C-alpha positions in Angstrom: 3.4 -23.5 21.0 0.3 -23.5 18.9 -0.3 -20.1 17.4 -3.8 -18.7 18.0 -4.5 -15.6 15.9 -7.1 -14.3 18.4 -4.2 -13.8 21.0 -2.8 -11.0 18.8 -6.0 -9.3 17.7 -7.1 -6.0 19.0 -10.8 -6.3 19.6 -13.1 -3.4 18.7 -13.3 -0.9 21.5 -10.1 -2.0 23.2 -7.9 0.8 24.5 -4.3 -0.3 23.5 -1.4 0.1 25.9 1.6 -1.2 24.0 3.6 -1.6 27.2 1.2 -4.5 28.0 1.6 -6.1 24.6 4.8 -8.3 24.4 7.4 -7.8 21.8 8.6 -11.4 22.3 6.6 -14.5 23.3 7.4 -18.2 23.5 8.5 -19.3 20.0 6.2 -21.6 18.0 9.3 -23.5 16.7 11.8 -25.7 18.5 14.8 -25.1 16.3 15.9 -23.4 13.1 15.2 -26.5 11.2 11.8 -26.8 12.7 11.1 -23.2 11.9 11.9 -23.8 8.2 9.6 -26.9 8.2 6.7 -25.0 9.8 7.1 -22.0 7.6 7.2 -24.2 4.5 4.1 -26.0 5.5 2.2 -22.7 6.1 3.5 -21.2 2.8 2.3 -24.3 1.0 -1.1 -24.0 2.6 -1.4 -20.3 1.7 -0.4 -21.1 -1.9 -3.3 -23.5 -2.2 -5.7 -21.1 -0.6 -4.5 -18.3 -2.9 -5.3 -20.5 -5.9 -8.7 -21.1 -4.5 -9.1 -17.5 -3.8 -8.2 -16.6 -7.4 -10.5 -19.2 -8.9 -13.5 -18.4 -6.7 -13.2 -14.6 -7.5 -15.4 -13.5 -4.8 -13.3 -11.6 -2.3 -10.3 -9.3 -2.3 -7.7 -9.5 0.4 -5.7 -6.5 1.6 -2.7 -7.0 3.9 -1.5 -3.9 5.7 1.9 -3.9 7.4 2.9 -1.0 9.7 5.9 -0.9 12.1 8.9 1.0 13.3 12.1 0.9 11.2 13.8 -2.5 11.2 10.8 -4.3 12.6 10.9 -6.8 9.7 8.1 -5.8 7.3 10.1 -6.5 4.2 11.2 -9.9 5.5 7.8 -10.9 6.6 6.4 -10.1 3.2 9.2 -11.9 1.5 9.1 -15.1 3.5 5.4 -15.5 4.2 4.3 -14.7 0.6 7.1 -16.6 -1.1 4.8 -19.4 -2.4 2.1 -17.1 -3.7 1.6 -16.8 -7.5 2.9 -13.3 -8.4 0.0 -13.0 -10.9 -2.4 -13.0 -8.0 -0.6 -10.7 -5.6 0.8 -7.2 -5.7 2.9 -5.2 -3.2 2.9 -1.5 -2.8 5.3 0.6 -0.7 4.0 4.1 0.2 6.6 6.7 1.2 6.6 10.4 0.9 3.6 11.5 -1.3 4.2 13.3 -4.5 2.9 16.8 -5.4 0.0 15.2 -7.3 -0.9 13.0 -4.4 -0.8 16.0 -2.0 -3.4 17.7 -4.2 -5.9 15.0 -3.3 -7.4 13.7 0.0 -5.1 11.6 2.1 -6.8 8.3 1.1 -6.6 8.9 -2.6 -3.2 7.5 -3.6 -3.7 4.2 -1.7 -7.2 3.7 -3.0 -6.0 3.5 -6.5 -3.9 0.5 -5.5 -6.7 -1.6 -3.8 -6.8 -5.2 -4.9 -9.3 -6.6 -7.3 -11.6 -9.6 -6.3 -9.6 -12.8 -6.5 -6.3 -11.0 -5.7 -4.2 -10.2 -2.8 -2.9 -6.6 -2.2 -0.1 -5.8 0.2 0.5 -2.4 1.6 4.1 -1.9 3.0 3.1 1.1 5.0 -0.2 2.6 4.0 -2.7 5.4 4.6 -2.0 4.9 8.2 1.1 6.9 7.9 -1.2 9.9 7.8 -2.1 9.4 11.5 1.4 8.2 12.5 4.4 10.0 11.1 2.3 13.0 10.2 0.9 13.1 13.8 4.5 12.8 15.2 5.7 15.5 12.8 2.8 18.0 12.5 4.9 20.2 10.2 4.2 17.6 7.6 0.4 18.2 8.1 0.9 22.0 7.8 2.6 21.5 4.4 -0.1 19.4 2.8 -2.0 22.4 1.5 -5.2 21.9 3.5 -7.4 25.0 4.2 -6.4 26.5 7.6 -9.8 25.9 9.1 -9.4 22.1 8.6 -6.0 21.9 10.2 -6.9 21.7 13.9 -4.7 19.2 15.7 -7.3 18.8 18.4 -9.7 17.3 16.0 -8.0 16.2 12.8 -6.7 12.9 14.0 -10.2 11.8 15.2 -11.5 12.8 11.8 -9.0 10.9 9.9 -9.7 7.9 12.1 -13.3 8.2 11.1 -12.4 8.5 7.4 -10.3 5.4 7.6 -13.0 3.3 9.5 -15.6 4.5 7.0 -13.4 3.5 4.1 -12.6 0.0 5.6 -16.2 -0.6 6.5 -17.2 0.3 2.9 -14.5 -2.2 1.5 -15.7 -4.9 3.9 -19.3 -4.5 2.7 -18.1 -4.9 -0.8 -16.0 -8.1 -0.4 -12.6 -6.8 0.6 -11.1 -8.5 3.7 -8.5 -6.4 5.4 -5.7 -7.8 7.6 -3.8 -5.2 9.5 -0.5 -6.2 11.1 1.6 -4.1 13.5 5.0 -5.6 14.0 5.6 -4.7 17.6 9.4 -4.2 18.1 11.1 -3.2 21.3 13.4 -0.2 21.4 16.3 -2.2 22.5 15.9 -4.8 19.6 15.8 -1.9 17.2 19.0 -0.6 18.6 20.6 -4.1 18.1 19.4 -4.3 14.5 20.7 -0.8 13.7 24.1 -1.8 15.0 24.0 -4.9 12.8 23.3 -2.8 9.8 26.2 -0.6 10.6 28.7 -3.4 11.4 27.8 -5.9 8.7 28.9 -4.4 5.2 26.2 -6.3 3.3 23.5 -4.6 5.4 25.0 -1.0 5.2 22.6 -0.2 2.4 19.6 -0.7 4.8 20.7 2.0 7.2 20.0 5.7 6.9 20.9 8.6 9.2 17.1 9.4 9.1 16.5 6.2 11.0 18.4 7.6 13.9 16.5 10.9 13.8 13.1 9.0 13.9 14.3 6.8 16.7 14.5 9.9 18.9 10.7 10.1 18.6 10.2 6.6 19.9 7.8 7.6 22.7 5.7 9.8 20.5 5.4 7.1 17.9 4.2 4.6 20.5 1.6 7.1 21.6 0.5 7.6 18.0 0.3 3.9 17.4 -1.8 3.3 20.6 -4.2 5.9 19.6 -4.4 4.6 16.1 -4.8 1.0 17.0 -7.4 1.8 19.6 -9.6 4.0 17.2 -9.3 1.9 14.0 -9.4 -1.8 15.0 -12.9 -3.1 14.1 -14.6 -6.4 13.8 -14.4 -6.3 10.1 -10.9 -5.0 9.9 -9.0 -5.8 13.0 -5.5 -4.9 14.0 -3.1 -7.7 15.0 -0.1 -6.7 17.2 2.6 -9.2 16.4 5.6 -9.6 18.7 8.6 -8.7 16.4 11.7 -9.1 18.4 12.0 -12.7 17.1 11.8 -12.4 13.3 11.2 -16.1 12.7 8.4 -16.3 15.2 6.8 -13.1 13.8 6.7 -14.7 10.4 5.0 -17.8 11.7 2.4 -15.7 13.5 1.8 -13.6 10.4 1.3 -16.5 8.1 -1.1 -18.1 10.7 -3.2 -14.9 10.8 -3.4 -14.8 7.0 -4.3 -18.6 6.8 -7.0 -18.2 9.4 -8.5 -15.2 7.5 -8.6 -17.1 4.2 -10.1 -20.2 5.9 -12.9 -18.1 7.4 -14.0 -17.0 3.8 -15.5 -20.4 3.1 -14.3 -20.3 -0.5 -15.0 -23.1 -3.1 -14.0 -23.6 -6.8 -16.7 -22.7 -9.2 -19.2 -25.4 -9.8 -19.5 -26.9 -13.3 -23.2 -27.1 -14.4 -24.6 -29.6 -16.8 -24.2 -27.3 -19.8 -20.6 -26.7 -19.1 -20.0 -30.4 -18.6 -21.4 -31.2 -21.9 -19.3 -28.5 -23.5 -16.2 -29.9 -21.9 -17.2 -33.5 -23.0 -17.5 -32.3 -26.6 -14.2 -30.7 -26.5 -12.6 -33.8 -25.1 -14.1 -35.9 -27.9 -12.7 -33.5 -30.5 -9.2 -33.8 -28.9 -9.4 -37.6 -28.8 -10.1 -37.7 -32.5 -6.8 -35.9 -33.3 -4.0 -38.1 -34.6 -1.0 -38.2 -32.3 2.0 -36.1 -33.6 4.7 -38.7 -34.6 7.3 -36.1 -34.0 
């Protein structure tokens, strides 16, 4: 199966019903060996594009990963970005905000970590947590120190969606391209992965009793994701709903989405003008005059 990024994109204005979005599709690979071959090819292509992206220094690229626990965010980042030069890429994982972060607006802590031009930034969870986990657990909202008249659960989520869209539109206008990936995992597949984490000793460290607590809110999380994806997927910063029950296939889809985004940037290496060419020629002549080191 040939991967088409548009098949997973939430178009602006779409009302998302996650029950209609598959968590598993026909795989783009024929075997484990074929999967490794395809991923290696796509990682190599991404490495070349990242080098061009760094050299052209015109755009910044921000990848945002959101998902339920065990959906494979860490694995997707590790495998898909394995060929990227670490000097041109940074990964940030956002968990519970600190006291200092809570004293600022909800976008403040992530804004400080936005990528520079020529670089790739990866958010493993992001400011979207403020309309996901905070919506599912409104007690978090009430503990954030906001003025009482601003904490109206009938309006605050729409207000936060507007703030997010405004920020992303601003970033787009200033050369940041945002790729937002929701790894869409089924409840049954999460159950199987949790059991694996319990049954396999080398995976015990991945499991927390808090994971089971959050699993009980599955329906509420799906509703929060549906509302979020519907309200914040735009032409300039679209959401991609990636079927995540098959980790290998999810990685191939994610890498194709990233590759397509880079290819759409129409990047090129900086051109060398006549003055620069003459400068390089002079330097070359100086180097040619040097005596070879006999040692």
